[in-house]
C-alpha positions as CSV (number, residue, x, y, z in Angstrom):
1,M,5.0,-20.5,24.4
2,N,7.0,-18.4,26.6
3,Y,8.1,-14.7,27.0
4,S,11.2,-15.0,24.8
5,E,9.2,-16.7,22.0
6,L,6.7,-13.9,22.1
7,S,9.5,-11.3,22.0
8,G,11.0,-13.1,19.0
9,V,7.7,-13.1,17.1
10,L,7.3,-9.4,17.9
11,M,10.8,-8.6,16.6
12,G,10.2,-10.6,13.4
13,E,6.9,-8.9,12.8
14,K,8.4,-5.4,13.2
15,R,11.3,-6.2,10.8
16,S,9.1,-7.6,8.0
17,P,6.7,-5.5,5.9
18,Q,4.6,-8.7,5.4
19,L,2.5,-10.5,8.0
20,Q,4.6,-13.4,9.5
21,S,2.9,-16.8,9.6
22,L,2.1,-17.9,13.1
23,N,1.3,-21.2,14.6
24,P,-2.5,-21.6,14.2
25,L,-2.8,-21.8,18.0
26,F,-0.4,-18.8,18.7
27,F,-3.1,-16.5,20.1
28,E,-4.5,-19.3,22.3
29,D,-1.0,-20.2,23.5
30,V,-0.3,-16.5,24.5
31,Q,-3.7,-16.4,26.3
32,S,-2.8,-19.6,28.2
33,L,0.5,-18.1,29.1
34,V,-1.2,-15.0,30.5
35,E,-3.6,-17.2,32.5
36,E,-0.7,-19.2,33.8
37,Y,1.0,-16.0,35.1
38,D,-2.3,-14.8,36.6
39,K,-2.8,-18.1,38.4
40,R,0.8,-18.1,39.8
41,L,0.3,-14.5,40.9
42,N,-3.0,-15.4,42.7
43,E,-1.4,-18.3,44.5
44,N,1.7,-16.4,45.6
45,F,2.2,-12.7,44.8
46,D,5.6,-11.8,43.4
47,V,6.6,-8.4,42.2
48,D,9.0,-9.8,39.6
49,L,6.2,-12.1,38.3
50,E,3.8,-9.2,38.2
51,R,6.3,-7.2,36.2
52,S,6.8,-10.1,33.8
53,L,3.1,-10.4,33.3
54,K,2.7,-6.7,32.5
55,N,5.6,-6.9,30.0
56,L,4.1,-10.0,28.5
57,Q,0.7,-8.3,28.0
58,R,2.4,-5.1,26.6
59,K,4.4,-7.1,24.1
60,F,1.3,-9.1,23.1
61,E,-0.7,-5.8,22.6
62,E,2.1,-4.3,20.6
63,L,2.3,-7.4,18.4
64,Q,-1.5,-7.2,17.8
65,L,-1.2,-3.5,16.8
66,V,1.7,-4.2,14.4
67,R,-0.3,-6.9,12.8
68,L,-3.5,-4.9,12.7
69,K,-1.7,-2.0,10.9
70,K,-0.4,-4.5,8.3
71,I,-3.9,-6.0,7.8
72,F,-5.4,-2.5,7.3
73,L,-2.7,-1.6,4.8
74,Q,-3.0,-4.9,3.1
75,A,-6.8,-4.6,2.8
76,L,-6.5,-1.1,1.3
77,S,-3.8,-2.2,-1.2
78,D,-5.7,-5.3,-2.2
79,F,-8.9,-3.3,-2.7
80,Q,-7.1,-1.1,-5.1
81,L,-5.6,-4.1,-6.9
82,N,-9.0,-5.9,-6.8
83,K,-7.5,-9.0,-5.2
84,T,-7.4,-10.9,-1.9
85,S,-4.5,-12.4,-0.1
86,F,-4.7,-14.2,3.3
87,E,-1.0,-15.0,3.6
88,G,0.1,-15.1,7.3
89,M,-3.3,-14.4,8.7
90,S,-5.1,-16.2,11.4
91,D,-8.8,-17.0,10.9
92,K,-9.9,-14.0,13.0
93,E,-7.5,-11.8,11.1
94,R,-8.8,-13.1,7.8
95,D,-12.3,-12.2,8.9
96,L,-11.2,-8.7,9.8
97,Y,-9.4,-8.3,6.5
98,L,-12.5,-9.3,4.5
99,S,-14.7,-6.9,6.6
100,L,-12.2,-4.1,5.9
101,I,-12.3,-4.7,2.2
102,D,-16.1,-4.7,2.3
103,Y,-16.1,-1.4,4.3
104,V,-13.7,0.2,1.8
105,K,-15.9,-1.0,-1.1
106,K,-19.0,0.5,0.6
107,Y,-17.2,3.7,1.3
108,F,-16.0,4.2,-2.3
109,N,-19.5,3.3,-3.7
110,K,-21.0,5.9,-1.4
111,I,-18.7,8.7,-2.3
112,S,-18.5,7.9,-6.0
113,K,-22.3,8.0,-6.4
114,P,-23.7,11.4,-5.5
115,S,-26.9,11.0,-3.4
116,T,-30.0,12.7,-4.6
117,L,-33.2,14.0,-3.1
118,K,-36.6,14.2,-4.6
119,L,-38.2,17.7,-4.1
120,K,-41.5,19.3,-4.5
121,V,-41.0,22.9,-5.8
122,L,-42.8,25.5,-3.7
123,A,-42.1,28.5,-5.9
124,Q,-41.0,29.2,-9.4
125,I,-37.2,28.7,-9.8
126,P,-35.3,30.0,-12.8
127,K,-32.6,28.0,-14.5
128,F,-29.4,27.8,-12.3
129,V,-26.1,26.0,-11.8
130,G,-26.0,24.1,-8.4
131,L,-23.2,23.7,-6.0
132,S,-22.6,20.3,-7.6
133,G,-21.8,22.0,-10.9
134,R,-24.9,20.6,-12.5
135,E,-27.4,22.8,-14.4
136,Y,-31.1,22.6,-13.2
137,G,-34.4,24.2,-14.1
138,P,-36.3,26.1,-14.7
139,F,-39.0,24.7,-12.3
140,E,-42.6,25.7,-11.9
141,E,-44.4,25.8,-8.6
142,G,-45.8,22.3,-7.7
143,S,-43.4,20.4,-10.0
144,V,-41.3,17.5,-8.6
145,A,-37.6,17.2,-9.3
146,E,-34.7,15.1,-8.3
147,L,-31.5,16.9,-7.5
148,D,-28.0,16.1,-6.0
149,S,-28.5,16.3,-2.3
150,V,-26.2,19.3,-1.8
151,D,-28.3,21.3,-4.3
152,A,-31.6,20.0,-2.9
153,E,-30.5,21.0,0.6
154,L,-29.8,24.5,-0.6
155,L,-33.2,24.9,-2.1
156,I,-34.9,23.5,1.0
157,S,-32.9,26.0,3.2
158,R,-34.2,28.8,1.1
159,S,-37.8,27.6,1.5
160,V,-38.4,27.3,-2.3
161,A,-38.7,23.5,-2.1
162,K,-39.4,20.7,0.3
163,Q,-38.5,17.0,0.3
164,A,-41.1,15.0,-1.6
């Protein structure tokens, strides 16, 4: 691995909408190259070498961000299509991809199921249409009811119910 190889990989990654397949040891090879530059700098400081190291690190960070963006978009797309595809991913990227799909699933499950709260009614409440659009009531004082959380919070704020 050298600077020009890293530059070539970055250019290829930027030009393609898909993740490019990398050597399985690519990330370790880049890390070794960074360590080699660091070692040479510690032994004998050189402004040009320091500039080269900074450029190498910048290119590597840019490559990681380009790949990360592709992985995020791939995870979202594959979630919508209910499929998985690991093409071009390293082991660590594959783990990230699977975690992202899992988070997206949890997010959609959370927003698609309205949360509810169980309430104890503290005062008589006539029939009403809640903020959620659902119809509730009438409720007698002391009764227990389960409402969408947005509607339950409204009744609690008006001191006509409390969480059971």
